[in-house]
C-alpha positions as CSV (number, residue, x, y, z in Angstrom):
1,M,162.6,-115.5,24.7
2,N,164.0,-117.0,27.9
3,R,161.6,-118.7,30.4
4,K,161.7,-115.7,32.9
5,K,160.8,-113.2,30.2
6,F,158.1,-115.4,28.9
7,L,156.5,-115.8,32.4
8,E,156.7,-112.0,33.0
9,T,155.1,-111.3,29.6
10,T,152.3,-113.9,30.1
11,S,151.6,-112.5,33.6
12,I,151.3,-108.9,32.4
13,A,149.0,-110.0,29.5
14,T,146.8,-112.1,31.8
15,T,146.5,-109.2,34.4
16,A,145.6,-106.7,31.7
17,L,142.8,-109.0,30.4
18,L,141.5,-109.6,33.9
19,L,141.5,-105.9,34.8
20,S,139.8,-105.0,31.5
21,S,137.0,-107.5,32.2
22,L,136.5,-106.2,35.8
23,N,136.5,-102.6,34.8
24,A,133.7,-103.3,32.3
25,F,131.4,-104.7,35.0
26,A,132.3,-101.9,37.4
27,S,130.9,-99.3,35.0
28,P,127.5,-98.0,36.2
29,V,124.4,-99.1,34.4
30,T,122.3,-96.1,33.5
31,A,118.5,-96.1,33.4
32,T,116.5,-93.5,31.5
33,D,113.6,-93.5,33.9
34,T,115.0,-94.3,37.4
35,N,112.6,-93.7,40.3
36,T,114.4,-92.0,43.1
37,N,112.9,-94.4,45.6
38,F,115.1,-97.2,44.2
39,K,117.6,-98.6,46.7
40,L,120.2,-101.3,46.5
41,K,121.0,-103.2,49.7
42,V,123.9,-105.7,49.6
43,L,124.1,-108.3,52.3
44,A,126.8,-110.8,53.5
45,T,126.5,-114.5,54.2
46,N,127.8,-116.1,57.3
47,W,128.2,-119.4,55.4
48,G,131.6,-120.7,56.2
49,F,132.6,-117.9,58.6
50,P,134.5,-119.5,61.5
51,G,134.1,-116.8,64.2
52,T,131.5,-115.6,66.6
53,M,128.4,-113.6,65.6
54,D,130.0,-110.5,67.0
55,E,133.2,-111.0,65.0
56,Y,131.2,-111.7,61.9
57,C,129.0,-108.6,62.1
58,A,132.0,-106.5,62.9
59,K,133.7,-107.7,59.8
60,V,130.6,-107.2,57.7
61,K,130.2,-103.6,58.9
62,K,133.9,-102.9,58.2
63,E,133.6,-104.1,54.6
64,G,130.7,-101.8,53.9
65,Y,127.8,-104.2,53.6
66,D,124.2,-103.1,54.5
67,G,123.4,-106.2,56.5
68,I,123.4,-110.0,56.7
69,E,121.4,-113.0,55.5
70,I,121.2,-115.8,58.1
71,W,119.1,-118.8,59.0
72,W,116.5,-118.0,61.7
73,P,118.1,-119.1,64.9
74,A,116.4,-122.0,66.6
75,T,117.2,-121.1,70.3
76,K,116.5,-118.1,72.4
77,A,120.2,-117.7,73.2
78,A,121.2,-117.7,69.5
79,Q,118.4,-115.1,68.8
80,D,119.7,-112.9,71.6
81,E,123.2,-113.1,70.3
82,L,122.1,-112.3,66.8
83,F,120.0,-109.3,67.6
84,A,122.6,-107.8,70.0
85,A,125.2,-108.0,67.2
86,L,122.8,-106.4,64.6
87,K,122.1,-103.6,67.0
88,K,125.7,-103.0,68.0
89,F,126.8,-102.7,64.3
90,N,123.7,-101.1,62.9
91,L,123.0,-103.9,60.4
92,E,119.9,-105.0,58.6
93,V,118.9,-108.6,58.2
94,G,117.2,-111.1,55.9
95,F,116.2,-114.5,57.3
96,L,116.3,-117.9,55.7
97,S,113.6,-120.5,56.4
98,A,113.1,-124.1,55.4
99,G,111.9,-127.6,56.2
100,S,114.2,-130.6,55.8
101,Q,112.0,-133.7,56.3
102,S,111.1,-136.0,53.5
103,N,107.6,-136.4,54.9
104,F,105.6,-133.5,53.7
105,K,103.5,-132.9,56.8
106,E,106.6,-132.9,59.1
107,H,108.4,-130.7,56.5
108,F,105.5,-128.2,56.4
109,D,105.1,-128.1,60.2
110,T,108.8,-127.3,60.6
111,F,108.7,-124.7,57.8
112,K,105.7,-122.9,59.4
113,T,107.2,-122.9,62.8
114,M,110.4,-121.3,61.5
115,I,108.9,-118.7,59.2
116,D,106.3,-117.7,61.7
117,A,108.9,-117.0,64.3
118,A,111.1,-115.0,61.9
119,A,108.2,-113.0,60.6
120,H,106.6,-112.2,64.0
121,N,109.7,-111.5,66.0
122,T,109.3,-108.2,67.8
123,I,113.0,-107.1,67.9
124,Q,113.9,-106.4,64.3
125,K,111.8,-106.6,61.2
126,P,113.7,-108.4,58.4
127,L,114.2,-106.9,54.9
128,Y,112.8,-110.2,53.6
129,I,112.5,-113.9,54.3
130,N,114.1,-116.2,51.8
131,C,112.6,-119.7,51.6
132,H,114.3,-123.0,50.7
133,S,110.9,-124.2,49.8
134,G,109.7,-127.8,49.6
135,R,111.4,-130.6,47.8
136,D,111.9,-131.5,44.1
137,Y,110.1,-134.8,44.8
138,F,107.1,-133.4,46.5
139,D,104.1,-133.1,44.2
140,Y,102.8,-129.8,42.9
141,E,99.8,-129.6,45.3
142,D,102.0,-130.1,48.4
143,N,104.6,-127.6,47.2
144,K,101.8,-125.1,46.4
145,K,100.7,-125.2,50.0
146,L,104.0,-123.5,50.9
147,I,103.4,-120.7,48.4
148,D,99.8,-120.2,49.7
149,Y,101.0,-120.0,53.3
150,T,103.8,-117.5,52.6
151,S,101.6,-115.4,50.4
152,T,99.1,-115.0,53.2
153,L,101.9,-114.3,55.7
154,A,103.5,-111.7,53.5
155,K,100.1,-109.8,53.3
156,Q,99.7,-110.0,57.1
157,T,103.1,-108.8,58.0
158,G,104.2,-106.6,55.0
159,I,107.4,-108.6,54.7
160,K,108.7,-109.7,51.4
161,I,108.8,-113.5,51.3
162,C,110.6,-115.1,48.4
163,H,111.1,-118.7,47.2
164,E,114.6,-119.6,46.0
165,T,115.5,-121.2,42.6
166,H,117.6,-123.8,44.4
167,R,118.6,-127.4,43.5
168,S,116.6,-130.1,45.4
169,R,113.9,-127.6,46.2
170,M,110.5,-126.7,44.7
171,L,111.9,-124.4,42.0
172,Y,114.9,-126.5,41.2
173,S,114.6,-126.2,37.4
174,A,113.4,-123.6,34.9
175,P,110.4,-125.5,33.4
176,I,109.2,-126.7,36.9
177,A,109.5,-123.1,38.1
178,R,107.6,-121.8,35.1
179,N,104.6,-124.0,35.9
180,F,104.5,-122.6,39.5
181,I,105.0,-119.0,38.2
182,E,102.1,-119.3,35.7
183,K,99.7,-120.8,38.2
184,N,100.6,-118.7,41.2
185,P,100.4,-114.9,40.7
186,A,101.5,-114.1,44.2
187,L,104.7,-116.1,44.0
188,R,107.8,-114.0,44.6
189,I,111.3,-115.3,43.8
190,T,114.8,-115.3,45.1
191,L,116.9,-115.6,42.0
192,D,119.9,-117.9,42.4
193,I,120.1,-118.7,38.7
194,S,123.5,-120.4,39.1
195,H,121.5,-123.5,40.1
196,W,119.6,-123.6,36.9
197,C,122.9,-123.3,34.9
198,N,124.0,-126.4,36.7
199,V,120.8,-128.3,36.4
200,H,120.4,-127.6,32.7
201,E,124.1,-127.7,31.8
202,T,123.8,-124.5,29.9
203,L,123.8,-120.7,30.4
204,L,120.1,-121.0,29.6
205,H,120.3,-119.6,26.1
206,D,117.7,-122.2,25.1
207,Q,115.2,-121.2,27.8
208,Q,115.1,-117.4,27.4
209,E,111.3,-117.1,27.5
210,T,111.1,-118.9,30.9
211,V,114.0,-116.9,32.3
212,N,112.3,-113.6,31.2
213,L,109.1,-114.7,32.9
214,T,111.1,-115.5,36.1
215,L,112.9,-112.2,36.2
216,Q,109.7,-110.3,36.5
217,R,108.9,-112.0,39.8
218,V,112.3,-111.5,41.4
219,D,112.6,-109.5,44.7
220,H,115.9,-110.8,46.0
221,I,119.1,-112.0,44.3
222,H,121.8,-114.4,45.3
223,A,124.9,-113.1,43.5
224,R,126.9,-116.2,42.8
225,I,128.2,-117.1,39.4
226,G,127.4,-120.6,38.2
227,H,128.3,-122.4,35.0
228,A,127.2,-125.4,33.0
229,Q,128.9,-127.9,35.2
230,G,128.5,-126.4,38.6
231,P,126.8,-123.8,40.8
232,Q,130.0,-121.8,41.6
233,V,133.0,-120.8,39.5
234,N,136.3,-121.1,41.4
235,D,136.9,-117.4,41.2
236,P,134.8,-114.9,39.3
237,R,137.8,-112.6,38.9
238,A,139.4,-115.1,36.6
239,P,139.1,-114.3,32.9
240,E,138.2,-117.8,31.8
241,W,134.7,-117.3,33.3
242,D,133.9,-114.3,31.1
243,A,130.9,-115.9,29.4
244,A,129.3,-117.0,32.6
245,I,129.9,-113.7,34.3
246,K,128.4,-111.8,31.3
247,A,125.3,-114.1,31.4
248,H,124.7,-113.5,35.1
249,F,125.2,-109.8,34.9
250,A,122.8,-109.6,32.0
251,W,120.1,-111.3,34.1
252,W,120.8,-109.1,37.1
253,D,120.8,-106.0,34.9
254,R,117.3,-106.6,33.8
255,V,116.0,-107.1,37.4
256,V,117.7,-103.9,38.5
257,E,116.2,-102.0,35.5
258,M,112.7,-103.2,36.6
259,K,113.3,-102.2,40.2
260,K,114.7,-98.8,39.2
261,K,111.6,-98.1,37.1
262,K,109.3,-99.1,40.0
263,G,111.3,-97.3,42.7
264,E,111.6,-100.5,44.8
265,V,114.3,-101.8,47.1
266,L,116.4,-104.6,45.7
267,T,118.3,-106.8,48.1
268,V,121.3,-108.8,46.9
269,L,123.3,-111.4,48.8
270,T,126.9,-112.1,47.8
271,E,126.9,-115.9,48.3
272,F,130.1,-117.6,47.1
273,G,130.4,-120.5,49.5
274,P,133.2,-122.4,51.2
275,P,134.3,-125.9,50.4
276,D,132.8,-128.0,49.0
277,Y,130.9,-125.3,47.0
278,M,134.3,-123.7,46.6
279,P,136.5,-126.0,44.4
280,T,139.6,-127.2,46.2
281,E,142.9,-128.9,45.5
282,P,142.9,-132.7,45.7
283,Y,144.1,-134.3,49.0
284,T,144.8,-131.0,50.8
285,R,141.3,-129.6,50.1
286,K,142.8,-126.2,50.0
287,P,140.3,-123.7,48.5
288,L,141.2,-122.4,45.1
289,A,140.2,-118.8,46.1
290,D,139.5,-116.8,49.2
291,Q,135.8,-117.0,49.8
292,W,135.5,-113.8,51.9
293,A,137.6,-111.8,49.4
294,V,135.5,-113.0,46.4
295,N,132.3,-112.0,48.2
296,V,133.6,-108.6,49.0
297,H,134.8,-108.2,45.4
298,M,131.2,-109.0,44.3
299,M,129.7,-106.5,46.8
300,Q,132.0,-103.7,45.5
301,L,131.2,-104.6,41.9
302,L,127.5,-104.6,42.5
303,R,127.6,-101.2,44.2
304,K,129.6,-99.6,41.4
305,R,127.3,-101.1,38.7
306,Y,123.9,-100.5,40.3
307,S,124.1,-97.7,42.9
């Protein structure tokens, strides 16, 4: 076989394998007792988007997303720009909130100021508020104060407030999160399980009981595919990530199944990030995949599988 023929044959075989894998995940997941009140809302991230808020929201709407997830804007001008774009393009919103200081009191004060403003804004009620909560080096009692505060705020406002399974934050690892889950019945979770794959250097096959317990508390999902050596594969469409993709969809399938039975809204953010989350070529730092295209691919896949 000559080189040209070999390359053509290899390309055809690789494409066939890839399409076969994608088609499998695009097949709808059926539930025997779906409550008709179940809704799936898929949101876009502005992480890495280079344009204006208006340009961003226009593109989000064109792609068919339900809304966006974004950090609560710090200034009145940024808030006005955001809400104008949301209204113009008829998009829903979920807000991010956090503290960044290493001193807990300062951290907690910043966190409260941001989340109070997001929850009590009078222009548009968010679908949820996602918290980058605490720090991995804060002690249990300090981090618990964040849970207690958000649990009270959620009851007062009727807004879902979730704490993310995120590296460097309160729920950075599976066993640490399990301790919080078992001791705090009101704790609700944003599942970004790609972080735990990275932290534990596995697809969590050895912590199934903890994962099962966690899935029961999930109200919001960050749909990014991680692996044992990183929080983001270079391109989920590539067949070499088949095992990681299957693991993540198995976790998400179980959350969707629970939400369908209860007739609840499930929000999902497609959150593949830009460099340096996105792997790049050395020297040029050229991304190995198109971040926007990957996230749109994930959105379409999620709709086909769960809607």
